[in-house]
N, C-alpha and C positions, 0 to 999 in steps of 0.2 A: 407400491407406488412406482410408477414409471417416470423416469427422468427424460425430459425432452432434450434432444441433442442441441448443444450450443447454449442451453439455458441452465444457469447454475442455481437459480432460485433465490439469489441474493440481490436485494434491491439497495442501491446506493443513490441517495438523493442527488439530483443533477447539480445542485449547488455545492455539494461536498466532493464530487468526483474530481480527482486530480489534485486535491489539496495537499496530500502528502508529497506528491511529485513536486509541486510548487515549493513546498518547504525545503525539500532536498536541493532544489535549484538555488534557493536563497542561501543555503549553507555552503554552496560552492561545488556541489557534485555534478558530474556530467550524467545527465539522465537520457541521453540519446538512445541507449539500448535498454531502457527501463531503469528502475530504481536500483542502484548498487547496494550490495549487502552491507558495505561500510556505512551507508546512510541509514539503513534499517537499524544497525547496531547502535548508532548515535541516537536515533529516535527512541529506541527502547530505554535509553539512559536519561531521556529528557525529563525535566521537572514537570512539564505540562502533561497532564493525564490524557488529553486529547491526542497529542502527538504520539504518546506511548501506545494508545489504542490503534492508531493508524499504522504505526510501525509493526505492531503485532499482526494486524490484518495483512499487511504487505508480506510479512514473513510467511504467514500461512498460505497466502494466495500463490506464492512461488511453488508450493507443493501441488497445487491443482493443475498447473500447466504440464506436469510430467505424465 
């Protein structure tokens, strides 16, 4: 299977895109350079399973950029 350049194959609903970043902003983190690792760590400890999933996705997505 050939991967197209610039396409990861992951589809995120438009209504869900940026929701973890918005959560981090509400928690008081500066997200001008992306989501900080401190916010991801806090999200992984959240009681809300949706936030934990988003934080885990953000942690994994950091690896793709390298």
